[in-house]
N, C-alpha and C positions, 0 to 999 in steps of 0.2 A: 504493499499500500504506500503510495507516495505521500510524503509529509507535506502538510500545508506550511507555507513560509511563515505565516503569522504564529503557527504552532511551534516552529523550529526556533524562532527568536521572540522573546518576550520584551515588552516596552513598559517601563514604569517611570512616573515622575515623582520626584521627592522635593518637597518645598523646603527652602532654606530659610534661615532667620531673617534674611533681608528681603524676603518675598520672592526672590528668583527661584527658578526650578533647576534641578539637576536631573538630566535624562539618564536612566539606567537601562541599558541594552543588554539583555541576558540570552546567550545562546543555550538552547536546551534540545540537543539532538543525541539522545542516548544511543549507544552506550559511551561513546568517546568524543561526542560533539564534533564529528567529522564535518568538514566545511562542505556539505552537500549543496546541490542546487537551491534547495529550500532555504538553507542557512544563508547562502550568499544573497538570495533575493530578499530575504528577511532583514539582513544587515542593511542593505541599500535602502530599503523602504523606511526602516526605523531611524536610520541616521538622517535621512532627508526630512523626515517628519520632525526630528529634534532641531535640525538646522532652520527649518521654517517657523518654529515656535519662538517668538521673540522673548518669551519669559525663561527659556532654557539658556543658561550661561555656559554650561559645560556638559559633556557627554561621557558616560562611563560604559566601556564594553567589558563584560565579564561573563560568567557561566553559572548555570544552575546545576551542572553536573560536577562530578569530583574532578574531572579534568577541565582546564581552560579550553583546550582543543587538541585532538590527536592528529589534526592536519587534514589533508585532502581525503575525499571519499574515493578510495582506490577503485571501487566498483565502476566509477565513471570512466576509468582508463579504457575499459572495453567498449562502452557505448560511445565515448568520444564527445559526449554532451557536457561541454565546459561553460555554457552560457548561463548567466553572465560569468565571464572569467574572473578568477580571484583578483588578478592585478587591477581590474576595474573597480572592485570594492576597495582595495587598498588605495587606489588613486583618489577615490572619494573621501576616505578617511583622512589621508595625508594633506589634502588640499582644502579640507573643511575650514570654515571661517571661525569656528568655535573650538576650544581645546577638547581633544578627545583623549581620555585617560584609560589605558588598559589596566584592568585589575585582575592579575593572574591568580585565581584562587586554587589552582592546581597545575599539573604539568602542561606545557605548551610545546608541541612538536610540529615540524614541518610548517605547513601553511598556518597553523595555530600561532606559532612564534612570529611568522611573517605578518600576521595581523597586528600583533603587539608592536613590532618594530615600525609599522607604519603610523601608529598612534603618536601623539605629541608628547605623552608621558606614560611611564610604566611603573606599576606598583606590584609587588609580590611579597612572599615570605622567604626567609633565608634558605630553608631546606628544599624549597621547590626546585624542580628540575625542568630545564628547557633544552631544546636541541632541534637540529635540522638533519634529520636521518635519511633524507631523500637518496643519498648515495647507495643506501642499502637496496634500493629498488632500481639502481642502475641509472638514476637521473640526478638532477641538481635542483636546488630550491629555485622554482620558476616564477616566484611572485615577488621578486625584489630582495630575497634573502641574501643573495650574494653581493648586493649593492649596499643594503642598509646595515647589515651586521658589521662589516668592516668600519663603517662610519661611526658606529656606536661602541663596539668592543675593541677596536683596533685590528689591524690586518692580520697579525700573528694569531691572535685568539680566534678570529673569524675563520681563518684558513683551517686551523686544527679542528674546529667544530663541524665545518662544512664537509671537509674531506674525510674525517673519521666517522661522522655521523653520531658520535657519542653525546649523550646528554650532559649537561653541566649544571651544578647547583647554582642558584641565583647569587648565593654569598661569594661565589668564586668568579662571577662574571662582572667585572668592573665596566662602568660606562653605559650599561644597558638600562638599569633601572634607576629611577629617581628616588625611590623609597623602597627599602627592603626591611620588612617587619620581622622581628624575632619570633613572635608567637603567631602561628596561623589563626588562632582563635580571635586575634585582635585585628586581623587584616581589614575587614570591611569598616570597622570603626575608625581605624587610623587612615584608611583610604578616603573616607568621606571628609575627615579633617584636612587631608592633603588636598582634596578637590576644592574645598572651601578656600584654602590658602592660594591656589592657583587662580581662582576667580577674584579673590581680594586683591591679588597683586596685578590685576589688569587683564586676566584671561589671555595670557600671551600664547600664541600658537607657535610651537617649535617643530619645524618640519625636519625630519631626518635627512631628506633629500637635500637640504640646504647646507648640510655639513660638508666641508671639503677635507679630503684626506691629505695629510702632509706627506708628500711623496718621499721625503727624506726618512720617514719611519717605515717605508715599504720599498726599499731599494731592490734591484734585480737579484742581488745575492741572497736576500731573504727567501725569495721564491725558489732560486736554484738549490739552496740548502734544504728547503722543505721537500722539494721533489726527491732529492737524494734520500731524505729520512724516511719516506713513505714507499720507496721503490719496491721493497720486498713484499710488503702486504698489498700494494696495489697492482702487483703483477697480474696481467690478463684482464683487468677491469678496464672498462672504457670511461666511466663517469669521473673517477678522481682527477684526471688530467683536465677535463672540462671544467670541473669545479675550480681548480687552480686558476685556469684562464679567465673564468668569470670574475674571480676576486681580483686578478690583475686588472681587469677592465674597470673595476671600481676605483683603482688608483689612477689609471691612465686616462680615463674618459670622464666627461661630465655625466651627471646622473642619468639623464634621459637616454643618452647613447649607451651608457653602461647597462641600462635596462634592456636596450635593444640587443646588445651583445649577449646578455644573459639569456634572452629568448631565443636567439639563434643556437646557442650552445645547448639550451634545453631540448630544442627539437632534434638536434644531433643525437643527443642521448636517447630520447624517446624512440628514435627510429633505428637504434642499434640492436643487434642480436643479443648483446649482453643485458640490455634493459628487459627485453622480452623474456630472457632466461631468469633474471632475478625476480621479475614480477611473477612469473610462473611459479618460482619456488616459494615466494611469499604466500601465494594461495595454496600451494601444495602442502606446506607445513600445516596450515590451518585445516585443510580438507582431511588430513590423515586422522584427525580425531572424530571425523564423522563416519561411523560405520553402521552397517545394517543389522548387526548381531544383537543389538538391544535397543530399547527406546527409553523415553522419559519415565515410563511407568516401571522399569526394571529396577529392582532394589539394589542397593550397594552394601556391601559388607563393611563393618566398622574395623578399620586396621589401627589397633593401638600398640601392638607389640609385634616385633619381627624376629624370626630366627634365621640364621645364615649357617649352612653347613659348609665348612671349609674356611680356613683363615689364611689361605694363600693369597697371592697378589689379586686374583679376581674376587674371592670372597671378601677380603678386607676392603677392596674398593667398593663393593656392593654395600657392605656394612656402613661405610662412610656416608653414602647417599642418604641413608635413613636417619643416621645420627645428625647429619646436617639439617634434616627436616624436623628435628626435635622428637623423633620416635626412638623408644628404647629398643635395643638390639642384643640378642643373645647369640654369640658366635660359638659354634661347636667344632672342636677338633678332637680326635680320639686320643691323640698323644699330647701331654702337657707341653712338652717342648715345642711342638709345632704351634700350639695355641699361644704360647708366650711370645714366640717369634713373630706370629701374625699381628698380635695386639701391639707389639713394639713397632712394627712397621707402620701401622696406622698412626701411632703417636708421632713418629718421625715425619710422616707425611703432613700431619696437622702442624707440627712445629715448623716445618719448611714453609708452610703457608703463612704462619705467623711472622717468620723472619722477613718475608716479602711484604708484610703489611696488610695481608688480606684477612687475617684474623687477629684478635687480641689474644693475650695469654689466657684471659678468663674464658674466652670462647673455646679455646683449645680444651680447657679442663672440663667445660660444660659438656662438650661433645664426647670426650673420653669417659665421662661419668655415665653417659647413655649406653656404653658399650660393656657388655658383661661376657666373660668367657666361661666355657664349661666343656667338660669331656663326657658328659652324661646326657643322653638323648631325653632322659626324664625331665630335664630342665626346659624342654621345649613344649611341655604339655599345655601351656597356657598362651602360646603365640597365636596371633590371628593369621599370619602369613609366614611361611618358611620357604627359603630359596636355597636349593642345593647348588654348590659350585665345586664339585668334586671332579676327579679324573674322568676324561671323556671316554668311558667304556661302558657298555650297556650293562654288563654284569654288576659293575660298581653302582650305577644308578639304580638298578633293580633292588639291590640290598638296602640302599638308603631309603628308597620309597616304601619298601616293605616295613621298615622300622618306623618311618614317619606315620604310616598308616595305623600302627599300633599305638603310638604315644600321642599324637596330636589330637586336640579336641574336635568333636564334630563341627563342621562348618569352616574349619581352618583351611586356607588356601595353600595347596602344595605346589610349589613352583620349581621348575628346572631351568638352570642357566645353560642348558646344553646348546651348542652352536651348530651341531650337525645331526644328532641322533633322533630317531623316531619318537616323537613325544607320545604317540598312542601306545607304543610298546612300553614306555616308562610308566604311563598311567596304568597299564594292565597289571602292574605289581601291586596296585591298591584295590580296595573295595569301593573306592569313591572317585572314579575317573572324572566325574563332573567337577570335582574340586581341583583337578590337576590342570596346569597351564604352563606354557614356556615364557620365561622372562629372560630373554637373551641380551645381556649387557655387553658392551664393547669396551675393550681394554685401552687405557686405564679406566676402570668403571666409574671412578669418582670424578672423572674429567669428561669423558665422551658423552654427548647429549642423547645418542640414539639408544632406544630400547625396542627391540623386536619382540612384540607380544605374540606368542604362538598359540593359537587356538587348536586344541585337540578335537578329535571326533566327538568327544562327550563333554568338553568344557562347557559349563553352564553360562547363559547370558549374564547372570549377575557376577560371576566370577571374572568374565571378560570385562565387563563394565567397571568393576572395582579396580582391576589392575590398570586399565586405561586411564582412569581418573587419578589413581595413586601415582602414575608416572609424572603427572603435572606437579604433584606435591613434592616430589623428589627432584624436580627440575629436569625431567627428561622429555624428549619428544618421542611418543609412542607411536608405532605403526604395527597394525594388526596384520598377521600373515598366517597362512595355513601350514600344514605339515608336509614336508618333503625333505630330501637330504639337503642340509645346509640352508633350509628356508629360502629367503630371497637373497640376502647379502652374500653369504658363503657359497650358495649354489652358483650364483653368477660369477663370483671371483675365481671359481675353479678354472673356468675357461681362460681367464686372464693370465693366471700362473702357468697353465698348461701351454698356452701359446708362447709365452715369454721363453719357456724352456726350449721349446721346439725351434724358435728362431735362433737360439744360441747354437743348436745343432746344425742349422742351415748356414751358419757362418757370421751371425751378428755378435758383436762384442757387447757384454752386458752394459758397459757404460754408455754405449751408443743408444741402446734401447731405453735405458733409464733416462737419458737426456731427452729423447723424443717424448716420453710420457711426462716428464717434468715440464717441458715446453708446452705440452698440451694443457697443463694446468694442475696436475695432481701434485701433492707435496713431495712425492718421491717415486721413483719407478719401481717395477716389480721385483728386481733383484735386490735393490737396497731395502725395500719393504720386507722381503723374505729374510734377509740377514738381521734386520732389527727385530722382527717378531720371533725369529728363531726358525731355521730351516726344518728342524726336527718336528715341529708342529704339523706341517703339511705332510711329512714323511709318515707319521703315525696314522694320519687320516687315510693316506693312500694304502697303507698296509691293511686297513680294515675294509677297503673297497676294491680289492683285486678283481673281483668278478666284473666290475664296471669298466676297468681300464686294461684288462689283460689282452684284448684284441690289438692294442696299439703298443708294441715293444719300445717305441721311443717315448712313451708318456712319462714325463718328468724324470727321465732316466739320469740326467745329469745331477738334478737335486738329490735324488736317492743316492747316487755314488758319492756325492760330497758329504752327505749326512754319514754314510757308512765309513767315511775316512775321518769322521769327527769334526768336519767342517760345518758346524751347525749355525754359524753366524757371528754377530757381534759379541755375544757372550763368550765365545770360544776364541776370539781374536781372528777368526777366519771363517768365511763361508763362501759365497760366490766371489766376495772380495776379501782382501787382507785388511786388518786394522792394527795400527800402532797401539801400544799399551796406553789406556786411558783416553783413547781418541775414538770418536764416532765417524771419522771421515773415511769413506771407502777408497781402498787403493786397489787398482786393477791387477789381477794376478795372471801372467802368461800361462801358469800351469793349468788353469781352468780352461783357457782356450785350447790348450793342447789335448786335455781330456775330451772336450767337445769334438775336436777333430777326429780323435781315435774312435769315439762312439759313433759319430756320423759315418766314418768308413765302415765300421762293423755292421751298421744298420743299412748301408747302401744309400745314405742321404748325401747328395751332392751339395758342397758348400758354395755360396756365391755371394755377390754384392747384392744387398737388399736396400731399397730406398726407404727413407724416413716415412714416406707416405704408406708404403706397404706395411712397415712395422706398426704404424698407428692403426691402420684399418684392421690388421690381424689381431691386434690386442683388444681394441675397443668394440669392433663390430660383432664378434662372437658373444661378448658380454651383453650387448643389446639384444642379439638373437635369443639368448637364454632368457632374457627379460620378457620377450614376446611369448615364449613357451609358458613361463610362469603366469602371464596374464591369461593365456588360453586355458590353463589348468585351474585357474581360480585361486592360486596360491597368494597372489596379490589382488586386491579388489580393483585397483586402478593404477594406471601408469605413473601417476604422480607420487604414489606411495613408494615406488621403486626408486624415484628420484630423491625423495627425502632419506631413504635408507642409504643411498650412495653418497649423497653430500655429507650427511652427518656421521655416517659410519666408516666411510672409505676415502674421504677427502676428495671426492669428485668436484671440480670447480663449480662454485655456485653461479659463476658468470656463464656457464654453459647449461645451468638448470638441472643437471642430472643427466644420466645416459639416455633416458627415454625422451626427454625434452631436446637434447642435443640431436638425437635421431629425427625427431619431428622437424627441427630447424634445418637440418641439411637435406632432408627429404628421405622417406622410407624406401623409395625406389633406388636411391644411391646405396643404401645399406644392403638391400636385396640383390642388386646387381653385383656388388662386391662379393657377397657371400657366394653367389653362383660362380663368379670368376675363380675364386680360391678353391671352391669345391672341385671345379673341372681342372685347375692347373696343379693342384697338389696331390694328384693320384689318389691312392687308397686312403691316405691320411686326410685329404680334403673331403672324400666321400663320407668318412667317419664324422668329421668335426665341423664341416661348413655347410651342412644341410640347412637351408633357410626354414625357419619356423613357418607352419601353414598360416598363422595369423599375419606374419610379416609379409608373406607372399600376397595374401588377400588384400591387405591394406595398401600395399604398393601398387597393386593392380588398380585399385579404386581411387588412387590419388589422395588417400586419407592419412591421418595421423593417429598415433596412439592415443592422443588427447581427445580424439572424436569418439572413442569407445564409451 
């Protein structure tokens, strides 16, 4: 239902002691006061009404929501209906003949802050946060933010805010606010006093556009140094450089021409593939929580106490998530020594955060106090949720779940952190499969935001709903997936690792391929990733899946040989690469190339020069093809869920939107044709591993995208 503009913006008059009036214009567009069409129309109508009323001496713009404004209505990006445009609203505000005071009663982001910057005075409270986060959507502030913020806050501060997108507390933002109140409860009373003072002192209109930036405070070196400082984190993104150019325009050009330049740069950003990808991901993350497995009437179980089985790196990291959220946790290990070691590691992690200023010493102790160790399963009798994080072997998982079935109270949720095993088989070890669910955390579990929630054949809707909602409480992004080997993330990454190993047999140097993948946008290539994680992890998985891979004698044979030689990666000082003691920098090793050459000869594989393009396609396209199979099988509900898993779980560049969005962007026919090409060129190997998924073939033929499903 479209909102009426007069409902979206409220207008009140407040009589002052001298008989004059103060016009109060309140935005009220729940939940975040987005600057929708109705709000923009309402602001224009109410400001014009106030300007036409001779009794009104000053105008206040504020909010009846907890936020001043969350910024633009992102849904309008799809419709393209920006009339009236926000810059027209801000032009009316800035050029008004009466003083307009923005009273920020809550956070102001994006267009919300731009509204405030266009006002003649600004008032808020010290702890309030404001920011211009548009860069996270692949764009820049397009309503004068890049021109007004440098005039008020200074160029250096504005650059940092606009390019990083990070919010800043009002108390740390000099030059922007005319009054910063210590106590939020006193904001409106002190704001009214401030407004009365403005009127008493002549109702002076102070336009931000009239401020001239002193070019000596924003020399070329400042911008050059700033570009260098952000080079690493801005790698691959389109918007950050345009943000910098827009701020440069605020220094070099008069205000009107600066606005024009901002508009040109904004359009460049909006038309970029990076903006399409980032906006896709913005919606994908939110859509991940919308699932069909439960509804508003489905009850949720109360989770007040959590048990974790296993105090290793993963178990300890999982435990930290719940302690961080204020939930008491009982960590179980069968041996006291292992338990003590695990709890000590958790403490070291917290103390490391405290040294970096992320936690206080008191917070460290508060969180440690929520963690209790035990070696006795009986101490899990009263937990509401228990998560096992034990060795990835089915017989081990069975033993754990049989025991939990005996000791845990009725209604307790029994969760497995398995990354590859059949959840239904795990659940079969209990008499309550409806209470069993997968909670697949990613390592390090206390840092990585992704949580794959795996629904078993019998997992009840209320268990699914409870865990999906609990994920938000522990600051995770949950994606619901079905049961298959590796679920979504690890099933797809299998093809990635397989193809990397095969390319090395065909003559590719590990550092070449890693560079290609790094240049594509991932934080590291497959060989570096394997060494960092431990080459033995993949080895153990392959040993348990011989029936799946035995038809291909070349399957990860190099990785297996390296592990069997003790070359398990960084932790051993050697894997695919060599590592100097205490260093994480990979050093290419000629011995690995020689081993690859020997194995290629033994297997009858001809080594050759391979282009960067072929490397990229053979690594990324099978991964996308596997995603198509996953969609076909219903393991993932929608392609955007796969994108969320890959960006948050595997470092797929957000400026490509995830693998499925990347496929949609370059065209599914491109992927399909390449899969067919390698299927036909690579002989028996190609026939095994490069068969296009039926869904990919169908969509490519129809000229459709995964997003159209």
